[in-house]
One Martini backbone bead per residue (centre of mass of N, CA, C, O) as a GRO file, in nm:
protein
  113
    1MET     BB    1  -7.723  -0.950  -0.304
    2ILE     BB    2  -7.840  -0.706  -0.059
    3SER     BB    3  -7.776  -0.548   0.205
    4GLU     BB    4  -7.839  -0.356   0.449
    5MET     BB    5  -7.815  -0.042   0.537
    6GLU     BB    6  -7.551   0.093   0.741
    7GLU     BB    7  -7.437   0.278   1.019
    8VAL     BB    8  -7.091   0.363   1.074
    9LYS     BB    9  -6.793   0.388   1.219
   10GLN     BB   10  -6.506   0.563   1.097
   11ALA     BB   11  -6.161   0.482   1.107
   12VAL     BB   12  -5.851   0.673   1.067
   13ILE     BB   13  -5.506   0.583   1.034
   14TYR     BB   14  -5.203   0.774   1.041
   15ILE     BB   15  -4.873   0.641   0.937
   16GLY     BB   16  -4.570   0.717   0.950
   17LEU     BB   17  -4.232   0.599   0.834
   18ASN     BB   18  -4.064   0.793   0.972
   19ASP     BB   19  -3.844   0.842   1.195
   20SER     BB   20  -3.847   1.056   1.474
   21VAL     BB   21  -3.527   1.098   1.477
   22THR     BB   22  -3.407   1.061   1.167
   23HIS     BB   23  -3.629   1.110   0.928
   24VAL     BB   24  -3.626   0.804   0.827
   25GLN     BB   25  -3.667   0.515   0.657
   26LYS     BB   26  -3.570   0.193   0.777
   27PHE     BB   27  -3.785   0.031   0.607
   28GLU     BB   28  -3.972  -0.137   0.422
   29THR     BB   29  -4.300  -0.105   0.360
   30ASP     BB   30  -4.381  -0.411   0.384
   31LYS     BB   31  -4.301  -0.439   0.683
   32TYR     BB   32  -4.511  -0.244   0.799
   33ILE     BB   33  -4.758  -0.390   0.687
   34SER     BB   34  -4.711  -0.654   0.839
   35ILE     BB   35  -4.741  -0.533   1.120
   36LEU     BB   36  -5.021  -0.414   1.089
   37LYS     BB   37  -5.164  -0.685   1.037
   38LYS     BB   38  -5.089  -0.814   1.311
   39VAL     BB   39  -5.233  -0.612   1.487
   40CYS     BB   40  -5.519  -0.652   1.375
   41LYS     BB   41  -5.532  -0.955   1.434
   42SER     BB   42  -5.493  -0.931   1.747
   43TYR     BB   43  -5.781  -0.756   1.749
   44ARG     BB   44  -5.991  -0.871   1.554
   45THR     BB   45  -5.962  -0.672   1.284
   46ALA     BB   46  -6.092  -0.527   1.032
   47PHE     BB   47  -5.935  -0.405   0.718
   48SER     BB   48  -5.772  -0.130   0.549
   49THR     BB   49  -5.507  -0.036   0.311
   50SER     BB   50  -5.270   0.232   0.241
   51VAL     BB   51  -5.044   0.426   0.033
   52ILE     BB   52  -4.899   0.744   0.096
   53ASP     BB   53  -4.823   1.077   0.064
   54GLY     BB   54  -4.655   1.292   0.308
   55GLY     BB   55  -4.666   1.563   0.550
   56TYR     BB   56  -4.459   1.689   0.835
   57PHE     BB   57  -4.458   1.849   1.155
   58HIS     BB   58  -4.263   1.871   1.399
   59GLU     BB   59  -4.230   1.996   1.715
   60ASP     BB   60  -3.944   2.137   1.612
   61GLY     BB   61  -4.031   2.214   1.287
   62THR     BB   62  -3.972   1.981   1.122
   63TYR     BB   63  -3.979   1.886   0.783
   64VAL     BB   64  -4.151   1.604   0.627
   65GLU     BB   65  -4.141   1.351   0.386
   66GLU     BB   66  -4.369   1.061   0.350
   67LYS     BB   67  -4.467   0.764   0.403
   68THR     BB   68  -4.816   0.650   0.443
   69LEU     BB   69  -5.031   0.484   0.643
   70VAL     BB   70  -5.369   0.369   0.581
   71LEU     BB   71  -5.615   0.294   0.829
   72THR     BB   72  -5.923   0.120   0.798
   73LEU     BB   73  -6.211   0.130   1.022
   74LEU     BB   74  -6.515  -0.057   1.088
   75GLY     BB   75  -6.696  -0.072   1.379
   76VAL     BB   76  -6.488   0.028   1.590
   77ASP     BB   77  -6.408   0.089   1.887
   78ASP     BB   78  -6.245   0.351   2.026
   79GLY     BB   79  -6.054   0.195   2.216
   80THR     BB   80  -5.929   0.014   1.996
   81VAL     BB   81  -5.827   0.233   1.813
   82GLU     BB   82  -5.635   0.362   2.024
   83GLU     BB   83  -5.462   0.110   2.071
   84ILE     BB   84  -5.363   0.076   1.783
   85ALA     BB   85  -5.234   0.356   1.759
   86ARG     BB   86  -5.031   0.320   1.990
   87ASP     BB   87  -4.885   0.073   1.881
   88LEU     BB   88  -4.793   0.198   1.608
   89CYS     BB   89  -4.638   0.432   1.724
   90ALA     BB   90  -4.431   0.256   1.874
   91PHE     BB   91  -4.336   0.050   1.653
   92PHE     BB   92  -4.264   0.314   1.446
   93ASN     BB   93  -4.142   0.556   1.594
   94GLN     BB   94  -4.350   0.792   1.667
   95GLU     BB   95  -4.465   1.094   1.764
   96SER     BB   96  -4.734   1.043   1.590
   97VAL     BB   97  -5.080   0.984   1.523
   98MET     BB   98  -5.363   0.993   1.311
   99VAL     BB   99  -5.716   1.039   1.397
  100THR     BB  100  -6.023   0.965   1.232
  101TYR     BB  101  -6.380   1.048   1.223
  102SER     BB  102  -6.676   0.885   1.077
  103GLN     BB  103  -6.949   0.836   0.886
  104ALA     BB  104  -7.087   0.527   0.742
  105LYS     BB  105  -7.221   0.368   0.465
  106VAL     BB  106  -7.317   0.014   0.470
  107HIS     BB  107  -7.286  -0.257   0.226
  108PHE     BB  108  -7.351  -0.575   0.081
  109ILE     BB  109  -7.248  -0.749  -0.215
  110GLN     BB  110  -7.393  -1.035  -0.382
  111GLU     BB  111  -7.250  -1.240  -0.651
  112LYS     BB  112  -7.323  -1.485  -0.905
  113ILE     BB  113  -7.258  -1.695  -1.200
   0.00000   0.00000   0.00000
């Protein structure tokens, strides 16, 4: 069975894992992922996440390369996305996090053997 295609807003939050002051990652990546999952659960928000490598220029011009969590949210209102982004920015001691928005076409496929 295939559900009808619907168009929803997709938000993606990019959260670097290096501390904003020391410019190094303080904890193992799995600990950050665990915190991210708890934040999303507290907002009752479905999500997907991945870990990528990224580079960032701090406001003082310092360049760092770091592990970055990518949090994808579908159909979540902008206010909730912004609250989640602010929470993660604070919890992970980041200078900032990046949020992008786009439209996505979504449908679910169900199949059983």
